[in-house]
N, C-alpha and C positions, 0 to 999 in steps of 0.2 A: 504494500499499499504506499502511495506517495502522499506527502503532506506539504501543504503550503501554509506558511506562518508569517503574518505581518505583525510586528510588535512595536507599540508606542509610536505609530506613524503621526508625524506632524508635517503638514505641508500646506501650500496655498498658492496664491498668484501674486506676483509682485511683492509688496510688503504685507499683503493681507493674508493672515493665517486663517485657513478654512477648516482644516482637520486638526483636532487637538488631542494627540496621543491615543489614537484608536488602535486596537489590536484585533486580529481576526485569525482564525484557524480554519482550514478547509482540508478535506481528505479526498483522494481519488475515489471515484465511484459513488460520490455523494453530491447533492445539490445544496449549496449554501446560499441563502438569500439575504440581501441587505436591503432593509426597508427604511423609510424615513420621509419626512415632508420635504418639499422643494427647498433647496438651500441648505440641507443638512450635511452636505459634504460627501454624499454617496459616490457620485461619479468621480469626484476629486480623489477619493481614497483608491478607487480602482485604477485610475491613471498612475498614481504613485506606485502601486503594487506592480503594474505592468511596465514601469520605466518610462512612461510617456510624460511624467511630471516628476521632478526631483523630490525626494523625501528630505526635508530639512532635518528631521530627527527620526530615529527608529530604524528597524531592520526588516528586511524581507528575505526569508529563507525558503528554499525549495529542496526538500529532502536533506535538510541540514546544510545546504550550500547557500552562502549569502549571495543573493542576486540583486540586492538593493542598489539603485542608482546605476545599474548597467544600462546601456542603450537598448532601445526596443528590439533591435534585431538580435542582440546577444541574449536578451531574455527569452525571445522566441526559440532560439537554438537550445536554451536550457529546458524548454518544454512548457512554456507559459505564453499564451496569446490572448489578445483582447479584441472583442468585437465592439465597435463604438455604437453609441445610440443611433438608431435608424439603420444600422447595418453598414452604411458607408460604402456601398458598391460604387464602382467606377462606371458611371452611366453610359459613356461613349465606347467603352470596351465591351467585347463580346463576353458571353458566359465563360468560354474557354480561357480568354485572356484574364478575366477576373480571378479565375482559379489559379492561373500561373502567377499572378501577383501575390496570392496567398502562399505560394510555394517558393518565394524568393530566397528563403534560407536553405532550400534544398539544392545542393550542388550537382547531384547525380541526375541527369536528364531522364534516364530510364525510370528512376524512382519517382520522379515528378509525374511522368506519364502514367505510371501504375496508380499513383494516388488520384490523378484526375479520373481515370477509368473507374476506380473503386467508388469514388464519390458520386459520379454520374449514375452508377448502378444504384446507389443508395437514395439518390434524388432523381427519379425517372422523369419528372416534369422538366428538369434542367437538361437532361439528356436529349430531349426532343427539341431543345432550343439552343444548342451549343454555340451557334454562330449568330445568335440574336444579341443586339446591344442590350446591356443590362438595364439601361434606362427605360426600355420599352416593356420590361417585365411587369407583371402585377406586383402589388405590395407584398403579397405572400411569397411569390417567387423570388423577389429581391431579398427577402429575409432568409429564404432557404439558401440562396446563393451566398449571402454573407456568412451563414453558418458553415456551409461547405468550404468556403474560402478560408475561414479561420481554422478548419480542421485539416487543411492541406499538409502542414508540417507534422501531423500526428502528435499534437500536444498532450501533455499529461494534465494540464489545467487550461480551462477557457474562461475568461472573464467577459460577462455579457452586461452591457449597459442598457437597461430598459428595452429588452428585445420585443416587447409587446407594443411599444409606443407607435401610435398611428394605425394600428391594425384593427380590423373589424373584430367583434366578439368571437366569431367562428374561427378566424385566423389566429386569434390570441390563444384559443384552446389548442389548435393544431401546433402552433409554435412551441407552447409549453410542453406538449407531449413529446415533441422532437427533442427538447432539452432534457426532459426526464430520461429519454432513451440514451442520451449521451452517457449518463451515469452508469447505465447497464453495460456500456463498453469500457468501464473502468476509468472514464475521464472525469476529473473533478470539475465541477461547475460552480463558479461564484457569480451570482446574478443580482444586479441592482434592479429593483422593480417598484413601480408605483401601484401596480394592480395587486394589492395584497390578497384579496379573496381568491383570485385565480392562481396566484403563485404559491400561496401557503401550502396547498395540498401536495405539491411536489417537493417541498423543502424538507431536507433532513436536519438542517441546522439553520438558525436565523439570527441575525443581528438587527438591531434597530438603532439608528442614529438620530440625534436631534441637536441642532446648533453645533454640529461638528464634533459631538461627543458620543460615545457609546452609551446607550441607555439600557440595552438588553443584549444578552448573549445566552442562547439556549436552544431548545428544540420546540416545535409546535406544542408538544405535550406539556411544556413548562408554562404555558399561558393558560390561565383559568378560563377566560371567555373573551368575547369580542370587546367588552367594555374595558377590560384591563389592557388588551392589546392596543386599543385606541388611546388610552391614557398614556401608555408608554410612547406610542407613535407621536403624540402631540407634545411629548416632553413633560407630562404632568406626573409621571411616576417613573422611578428607576428600579429595574429588577435585574437579578442575576440568576445563574443556574441554581445556586444554592438557596436562593431566596424563595423558590417555588417548588419545594419537593413534593407538596401535596397535590400538585396540579393534575387534572385528569384529561386535559386537552380541550380543544375548542368544541 
């Protein structure tokens, strides 16, 4: 089992500190969800873990190896990739070329071709549109392409920033089912989401941030009910794993 650990992360933009000493642990084969209101530092935390934003303080370890503040391409080679909010496909590039962009850290051309073939088998709707510009795909297809592109280098962990943003309710359910399936492939998923009700059922572990601070770390079973969850979510209550041993779940 692989483990990703971020400890005491402090970071922000310019001179503005956004994340204040947040820690997070995620395991391969599990879905770890990060919830919180807008402006709570969720996306900023993911960027610092992925190397897209420097961590001012704290450490990021992958299987005991310090990957903190490595450049993004080096972090990807270590086995951790990030899919930005909205997927971030390259709209003028074809499906195939988008996948190749996801495999930029793969130096072996034959391995890249094998990965493309394997992912197109896994996502048959993309296989039918390999030479179509990504910008002409539907929202659901673009999200599938973004996921497939992130999986190109066969990561141990994938960080997802609000994968359901902008999708219809039906596509939200489909996307979250695909994310759950990643854990069955022993990939660790760390997912920032605003859609708590849809994401919570697939979560193995959850964190709640408010005002850049960790307000909760535990499992869905550690939350008594929706009212307590919303109190934590809005920053009105702070809870920890040990604080809720009597919890019976939502």
